[in-house]
C-alpha positions as CSV (number, residue, x, y, z in Angstrom):
1,M,0.0,0.0,0.0
2,E,1.4,3.4,-1.0
3,T,0.9,6.5,1.2
4,T,0.5,10.1,0.0
5,R,2.3,13.0,1.7
6,L,-0.9,13.6,3.6
7,G,-1.0,10.0,4.9
8,E,-3.8,8.8,2.7
9,S,-3.4,5.4,1.1
10,I,-3.7,4.7,-2.6
11,E,-6.5,2.3,-1.8
12,K,-8.4,5.1,-0.1
13,D,-8.1,7.3,-3.2
14,H,-9.4,4.5,-5.4
15,T,-12.4,3.9,-3.3
16,Q,-13.6,7.5,-2.8
17,T,-17.1,8.2,-4.0
18,G,-16.4,11.0,-6.4
19,P,-14.6,10.9,-9.7
20,I,-10.8,11.4,-9.9
21,K,-9.6,14.1,-12.3
22,I,-6.9,12.7,-14.6
23,V,-4.8,13.6,-17.6
24,V,-3.9,10.6,-19.7
25,R,-0.6,10.9,-21.6
26,Y,-0.3,8.3,-24.3
27,A,3.2,7.1,-25.4
28,D,2.5,8.5,-28.9
29,G,1.9,12.0,-27.5
30,K,-1.9,12.1,-27.4
31,I,-3.6,13.6,-24.4
32,L,-7.0,12.8,-22.9
33,K,-8.5,14.7,-20.0
34,G,-11.3,13.3,-17.9
35,C,-12.4,11.5,-14.8
36,T,-12.1,7.9,-13.7
37,Q,-13.2,5.7,-10.8
38,S,-11.8,2.5,-12.2
39,F,-8.0,2.9,-12.4
40,F,-6.0,0.2,-10.7
41,P,-2.3,-0.3,-11.5
42,N,-2.6,-4.1,-11.8
43,K,-5.4,-4.0,-14.3
44,P,-4.7,-3.7,-18.1
45,T,-7.6,-1.3,-18.8
46,F,-9.7,1.4,-17.1
47,L,-12.5,3.7,-18.1
48,V,-12.2,7.5,-18.6
49,F,-15.2,9.8,-18.8
50,P,-13.7,12.5,-21.1
51,F,-13.8,16.1,-19.9
52,S,-15.4,18.6,-22.3
53,D,-17.8,21.6,-22.2
54,M,-20.6,19.2,-22.9
55,P,-20.6,16.4,-20.2
56,T,-20.9,12.9,-21.6
57,N,-21.8,9.6,-20.1
58,Q,-19.9,7.7,-22.7
59,P,-16.7,6.4,-21.1
60,M,-13.6,5.5,-23.2
61,E,-11.6,2.4,-22.4
62,V,-7.9,3.1,-22.0
63,R,-5.2,0.4,-22.2
64,L,-2.3,0.9,-19.8
65,S,0.1,-0.5,-22.3
66,D,-0.6,2.5,-24.6
67,L,0.4,5.1,-22.0
68,K,3.4,7.1,-20.9
69,A,1.8,8.2,-17.7
70,L,-1.4,9.0,-15.9
71,F,-1.5,12.3,-14.1
72,F,-3.9,12.7,-11.1
73,V,-4.5,16.5,-11.2
74,R,-6.0,19.3,-9.1
75,D,-7.7,20.8,-12.2
76,F,-7.7,20.3,-15.9
77,R,-6.3,23.8,-16.8
78,G,-3.3,23.8,-14.5
79,N,-1.2,27.0,-14.6
80,P,0.9,27.2,-17.8
81,S,2.9,30.1,-16.4
82,Y,3.9,28.1,-13.2
83,D,7.5,26.8,-13.3
84,E,7.3,23.5,-11.4
85,H,10.3,23.0,-9.0
86,K,12.4,19.9,-9.6
87,K,14.0,20.1,-6.1
88,F,12.8,19.2,-2.6
89,T,12.4,21.9,0.0
90,E,14.4,21.5,3.2
91,D,11.4,22.2,5.4
92,K,9.5,19.1,4.4
93,R,10.6,15.5,4.9
94,P,9.2,13.5,2.0
95,I,7.7,10.0,2.3
96,G,9.4,7.4,0.3
97,R,12.6,7.5,-1.8
98,K,13.5,10.5,-3.8
99,V,13.7,9.8,-7.5
100,E,14.3,11.5,-10.9
101,V,12.3,9.8,-13.7
102,T,13.3,10.4,-17.3
103,F,10.8,9.3,-19.9
104,K,11.7,8.1,-23.4
105,D,10.4,11.4,-24.8
106,G,12.8,13.4,-22.6
107,E,10.4,14.7,-20.0
108,V,11.9,14.6,-16.5
109,L,9.8,14.3,-13.3
110,V,11.3,14.6,-9.8
111,G,9.4,13.2,-6.7
112,T,9.2,10.4,-4.3
113,T,8.0,6.8,-4.6
114,V,7.6,3.9,-2.2
115,G,6.8,1.3,-4.9
116,Y,9.3,1.4,-7.8
117,D,10.0,-1.9,-9.3
118,P,10.9,-2.0,-13.1
119,R,9.3,-5.4,-13.4
120,R,5.9,-4.0,-12.7
121,S,3.7,-2.1,-15.2
122,G,4.4,1.2,-13.4
123,F,4.6,3.0,-10.2
124,F,3.3,6.1,-8.4
125,L,5.4,9.2,-8.1
126,Y,4.5,12.1,-5.8
127,P,5.9,15.4,-7.2
128,A,8.7,17.2,-5.3
129,D,6.8,20.5,-5.7
130,S,3.8,20.5,-3.4
131,Q,2.3,23.4,-5.5
132,S,2.3,21.2,-8.6
133,N,-1.0,20.7,-10.4
134,N,-0.1,17.0,-10.3
135,L,-1.2,15.3,-7.1
136,R,0.5,12.1,-8.1
137,V,1.6,10.4,-11.3
138,F,1.4,6.8,-12.4
139,A,4.5,6.4,-14.5
140,V,4.3,3.4,-17.0
141,S,7.5,1.4,-16.9
142,A,7.6,0.8,-20.7
143,A,7.7,4.6,-21.3
144,I,10.6,5.2,-19.0
145,R,14.2,5.6,-20.1
146,K,15.8,5.9,-16.7
147,V,15.0,6.1,-13.0
148,R,17.7,7.6,-10.7
149,Y,17.6,7.7,-6.9
150,L,18.5,11.1,-5.5
């Protein structure tokens, strides 16, 4: 069981009653924004209810094997002018191991994890920057070039 910085377990997040806002980043560069209540890292597929101006009840099935990462977000817009910090602040003691993840497309994320195992389909990463729009990220192992412990 993984634990967030606030002490909440991943299982608790998956069983909450409301939808979870996500941004799906495909390995081919496509992006899908929406909500899910059915993502589990050990399942090959999950459903996403796409976000748009016109709400839809038609979910899309997403295959984990097609993804780069799944971003659990505060909101869909984010703040394009915000420059996310790639370093940890000294005043907070992070939970888990500090890591730098480099994806095959060159994107680099810095955060913590308690469950990295390259033999698994992926792992959860909690951003170093507590002000990030990303609450956590599920990084897909097949889309990763390198993981470095900090």
